[in-house]
ROVOTOR-477862 format. One line per 5 residues: for each residue x, y, z of C-alpha. Coordinates in pm, 1 decimal. Example, Ala and Ser with C-alpha at 12.3 -4.5 7.8 and 13.67 -1.06 7.14 Angstrom:
2
1230.0:-450.0:780.0 | 1367.0:-106.0:714.0
END
This chain:
90
191.6:-470.0:2178.9 | 361.7:-216.1:1951.7 | 434.9:-488.5:1697.8 | 66.7:-586.5:1688.8 | -31.0:-225.0:1625.7
222.5:-193.4:1343.8 | 92.6:-512.1:1181.2 | -269.5:-394.3:1208.3 | -183.3:-57.4:1051.1 | -2.5:-228.6:763.7
-292.2:-469.0:711.1 | -539.6:-179.9:702.8 | -319.5:10.2:458.4 | -294.9:-290.9:228.5 | -671.1:-348.0:249.1
-739.7:14.2:149.8 | -486.5:-17.4:-134.0 | -669.6:-329.2:-253.1 | -1006.8:-147.9:-235.4 | -859.6:140.7:-435.9
-724.1:-98.9:-700.3 | -1063.0:-271.2:-737.5 | -1240.6:65.2:-755.5 | -1005.6:172.7:-1035.1 | -1147.8:-104.1:-1255.5
-1506.9:21.5:-1217.4 | -1566.9:335.4:-1427.3 | -1862.7:462.2:-1221.2 | -1657.3:452.8:-900.1 | -1359.4:639.2:-1043.5
-1545.9:969.8:-1017.2 | -1643.8:927.5:-649.8 | -1487.8:1157.7:-391.7 | -1365.2:857.4:-194.1 | -1180.8:716.2:-495.0
-1034.6:1054.8:-589.6 | -901.3:1100.4:-235.5 | -743.2:754.5:-237.5 | -613.4:806.8:-589.9 | -436.9:1126.7:-490.5
-267.8:946.3:-202.7 | -175.2:620.0:-374.6 | -69.7:782.1:-702.2 | 214.0:955.4:-515.9 | 327.4:628.7:-359.3
304.9:428.8:-680.3 | 465.2:685.7:-911.4 | 828.8:582.1:-838.7 | 739.0:216.4:-895.4 | 556.5:299.6:-1219.4
865.2:481.4:-1347.3 | 1074.1:164.4:-1305.9 | 822.1:-106.9:-1395.0 | 623.3:-57.0:-1716.6 | 266.6:-170.7:-1772.1
238.6:-540.3:-1855.3 | 102.1:-591.3:-2202.7 | 64.2:-215.9:-2230.2 | -237.2:-198.6:-1998.7 | -190.2:-397.5:-1675.2
-44.5:-196.4:-1386.6 | 126.5:-419.8:-1131.5 | 266.4:-134.6:-922.9 | 13.2:-193.7:-638.9 | 131.3:-554.8:-615.5
494.5:-440.6:-604.9 | 407.0:-191.1:-329.2 | 235.6:-462.2:-124.7 | 538.3:-692.0:-161.2 | 773.4:-411.3:-57.4
558.3:-326.5:242.1 | 512.0:-685.3:359.5 | 863.2:-816.3:300.4 | 1090.9:-512.1:337.5 | 938.6:-228.8:537.8
723.0:-426.5:782.0 | 1001.9:-661.4:901.5 | 1231.5:-361.0:944.6 | 978.0:-173.2:1153.4 | 901.2:-480.9:1360.9
1273.2:-528.1:1427.6 | 1308.5:-165.5:1536.3 | 1000.9:-196.6:1757.8 | 1152.2:-505.2:1922.5 | 1457.0:-298.9:2021.2
1245.3:-52.6:2218.9 | 1220.7:-117.4:2591.2 | 895.5:-276.1:2704.2 | 651.4:-43.1:2877.6 | 586.6:-118.3:3246.8
END
């Protein structure tokens, strides 16, 4: 039960990250309040990755892809393992 909730939260987070990345390619959407709110949130998460991994070809930012990989293959399995150690609720 807890593991399913964790997976759903991660999937929603990744979906919103994907929406933000697509919106960043569309100039008219970059000035929307929704985009600016997401940008403020995701910029903080992506900043450490952007410091380590430069833009590809000088203009392609792959930091969202790196974040998704880290979430799916590092953080999510760790959280699921910790959740499996918790006692089951009655």
